[in-house]
N, C-alpha and C positions, 0 to 999 in steps of 0.2 A: 520479422513482423509477427512474432509470436507473443505470448503473454509476459515476456521479459526473459533475459535482459533486452533493452532497446539498443538501437545504434548509439554510439558515443561520439560526441563532438570532437573534431581533431584537436582542439586546444586542450580538452580534458585528457585525451590520450598523451599529448605532449607533456602535460604536467606530471604524469607518472614517471617520466624519465629524469626529473629533476634530482639533483644530489640529495641523498638521504641525510637528514639531520637527526640528532638525538631527540628523544621524546620529551626531554626537559630543557632542550636548547631554547634560549630566549626568543629566537626568531620563530621557532615552531610554536612556542607558548603564545606569542602574539598572533600567529595564524589561528590558533585554537579560539581565541577571542573573536576573531573575524568570522570564523565558521559559526560560532554560537549566535552572533548578531545576525548573520544572513539567514540562519535557520529560523530565528524568531520572526524575521520578515516573511519568510515563505509559509510558516505555520500561522502567521498573523496572531502572534501572542507576545505578551510581555514576560512570560515565565522565565525566570533566571535559570532554572534547571532544564535547559534545552541544549542538547548536544548529541553527537553520534556515538552510539554504542559500537564497540569493536566486534562486529559480527553481522550476519545478514539480517533481513527483515524478521525472520523467525526468532533471532536473538532479541530483537526489539519486543516481540510478543512475550517471550519468557521474562524479559526485564520488567515489564509492566506487571505481570501477574505475580512473580515471586516477591516483588517489593510491596505490593498492595494487599496480597491475600495471606492470611494465616489459617492454619488448620481449623475447620469448623465454620469458617465464614460462608455466608450464603451469597451466591453470585448468579445474576440473571444474564444469560448469553443468547444472543440471536444466532440462529443456525439456518442458513439458506445456501450453503455451499461448503467447499473444502475447508476454507479458513475459519469459518464459524465452528466447524467440527473440530478443527485443531485447537481453537480457543478452549473448547470444552475439555479436551485432553490435557492441556497444560494446566488449566484451573484445577482439575481433579487431582493432578500430580502434586499440586500445592496443598491438597487437603480440603478444597472447597466443596460445599454442597451446592451443586449446580442445578439451576432451574432453566431448562431450555425453552426458548420461544422459537418455534420452527415455522418455516415457510417453504413452499416448493422451490426447488433449485431453478433459478432464473427469475424469481420474484423477490421483491423487497421484504424486509421485516416490517409488518404493519404496526403503526404506533398503538393501535387499539389492542393488539395482542400483547404488547409490552405493558400497557396499562393494566390489562387483566392479570398478567403475571405479578405485577407489583402490588395488586390489591391484597391487603392483609399481610404484607411482608415488609421487612425492613432489611433489604440486602445490603451488603457492604459495597457491591460494585454492580454496575450494568455495563455490558460490553457488546459492541456492535461492530461488524465489519462494514465500514463505510462503502468501499468499492470491492465487491466480491469478484476476485480475479477468475474464479472458476466458472462464472456464469455471465458476467457482464452486467450485473444489476447494481444500481447505485441507490442505497437506502438513505432517505433523508433522516438526519440525526438530530436536528435542532430541537424539535418537539420532544423527542425521546429523552434528550439530555435534560430538558426542563422537568420532565416527569421524574427522572432519576434523582435530580436535586431535591425536588419536593418530597421524595420518599426518604431523603437523607443519604442516598447512595452516591458513590463516586461514578463518574461517567468516563468510560474508556472507549476509544475508537481505533480501528485499524485503517490507516491511510496509505498502505503500501502502494496501492495502484492509483490512488486519487491525488496524492501530493504533487503539485506542479502541473497537473493535467486538467483539473476542474476545481471549483471553489472549495477551499478548506479554510475555516475561520475559527480557530480554537476559542479565542476570548469571546467573540460574539455569540458563539454557540454554547458557551458554558462548559467546555470540555475540560476534564480534570487530568486526563492522561491520554497519550497518543504515541503510536509508533509508526514508522514507515520503513522504506528501503531506498537504496540509492539507484537501483538498476532499472527502474521503471520510467516515470515521467521526468525524473531529474537527469536521466541519460548519463549516469555515472556507472562504472563497473560495479558489480555486486561485491559487498564486503563490509558495508557499514549500515547501521540502522538508526536514522534520526529519531530521537524520542523527545518528549517534553512532559514534565510533570508540573501541574499547577500547585498553588499553596495548599489546597485541601489534600491533594495526593501526597505531597511532601510531608504533611503533618501525619498522615496515616503511616508513611514509611518510617518516620523517625520515632513514632510513639508505639511501635510494635511491642507486643509482649514476648515474642520469640524472634530469634535471629533470622534474617533472610536466608533461605535455604541455599542460595547460590552466593558464594564469596565473590566470584568474578562479576556478577551482575548486581551486587548490592549497591544501591544508590547512595547509601550512607558513606560508603568508601569512595565511590566514583565521584561524589560531589566534592571531595577534597582534592581530586585530581583536576576535574573540569571547573572547579570553583576558583576562589582567589588564592587558596593555599598552595596549590600545585604539588601536593604530596604524591610521591611515587605510588602508583597502584599496579599498572601493567605497562608493557611496552606497546604503545599504540601503533597501529599500522600507518606509518608515516606517509608512504606514497599514496595510500587510499585517501588519507585526509587532504593531501595535495589535490587529488582528483575531485573530491567533494567540494573543496574550496573553489576550484575553477568552475565546476558544474553549477554551483549556486550563483557565482558571479554571472554566468551566462543567462541563467533563469531571470535574475533581477535586472540584467541589462535589457532583456526582451520586455520585461514587465509582466507581472502575474496575469492581469486582465487580458493583455494581448496574447499571452501563452494559452490561457484558457480558451480564448476565441479561436486560436489556430487549431486546437484540438477539436473543438466543436465543428468547425468548418470542414476539416478533413473527414470527420465522422459522417457529416452530411454528404460529402462528395462520394464516400464509399457507399453509403446507403443508396444513393441515386444510381450508382453503377450496378449494385446488386439487384435493384428493382428492374433494371434493364435486362438482367439475366433471369428474371422471375425468381429471385432468391430474396431472403429477408433476414433481418436480425431478430432473433427469437426471444431475447430477454424481455422483461415486462415493459410494455409501451409506456412512454413517459418517464421511465427510470433507467434508460439505457446508458451505459458508460460510453463516453466519447472515445476513450483510449483503449477499451477492450471490447471487441465486437464479437458476439456469439452468432455465427452465421449458420443457419439451419442446413443440414445435409439433405439434398433432394432424394426421393425414393429411387432405389436401384443404383446409387452411386457409392463406390467404395471410398469412404472418406480417407482411410489410411493410404490408399494408392494415390489419391489426389495429392495429399501432403508430400508423399515421397517424390512424386514427379515434379512438384513445384520446387522442392529443394534441390534435387539432382539436376534437373534440366534448366531451371530458371534462377537458381540461387536465392530462392525466397523461402524462409522458414515461417510456418504458421503452427499454432498449437492444436492439440487434440482435445476433445471433451473429456471430462473426468467424472467419476462416479456414475450416477444415473444418466448423465449426458454423454457418456462415452459412445462414440460412433454416431452421435446425433448432431454434433456441432463441430465447426472449426472455430478456434479462438484466434481472432486476428487482432494483433496489437498495433495501435497507432499512438505510440508513447514517445514523448519528448522529440528527439532528433528524427525518429521514424515518422512522425506525424507531419509529412510533407506531401504536397499534391503530386509531385513526380513519383513518389513511392506508391501512392494510391493508384495512380494511372498505370504504373508498371504492373502492380499486382492484378488489377482488373483485366488487363490484356492477357497476362499469363494464365490467370484463373479461367477466363472464358475459353482459352485454347485447350487447357488441360481437361476441363469439363466436357468440351466437345469431343475430345479424343476418348473420353471415358463413356461416350454414348449419350450424354445429357443433351436433350434438345428442348430448350424452353419454348 
């Protein structure tokens, strides 16, 4: 019940044990087409260039930046946690001139702050972390995307923690580029990074003046493997693609709206239990992630000792705070298969017991 990976459905685990095919085998190639089609449904997009990069979510981040950014390009990036900070690092390594739009950790990136940063500028790209895993804040991106397009910029979002757990609608929001991960709300083991590039992003990638700095992540090469040509590029992680195929099937069988509703309901169930303990979720009210809950540590309680006791004595893993939130929050994940009422109830019972043993008296 930490910030990822989440629990994995039994059928997804079983899929990993299927016989390994060659990465150009006709049966596997057919499965690749099905994975692309299901990812388009989950991302809610018609983008042809929608596929899983062979690597974790951070590889998806690198994929987007190395393909869309050339040295000297100006990039506006929202920074309100660990992963906005990481975006800045990756963009700078691509040679970008980065303009940071910062907000306190735990709060969203205000659209007015983005508008101010865009005033008088013509950036190549605007990048926002939709769901900031380090703080539990969900930044609305639709209006920011509109402003980015009006300025002539591409719009990139990080949906590593949001995809499959709350609404993500690329085409309706006008998103040009996106990356995610498999191990959060899709409840698949870590190892693949679903990505999608729209027509404007693909035009930017194909009309570059310089080569993409990463051969492995160059979409101009990957498109020949994941597109219609099926030209050899690299040996794809076959078993991980089996797992993603099954995980996406499970997501779509449940239905996106039903899955989003389940995540919201378990978030509300958790919040009610926390309130009974006189505890609260401390990320910005009205913008709290259903699937990643930042629970405030009460005064006088050793947060690390509580985490250790939950793990050792109750078999429950929760995450620690990072950066300025270190020691101040527990990060409780309710993602995918983990987001079930029996898990919430089990956690609340164990949590209350451990806190009482630590001397907490609400």
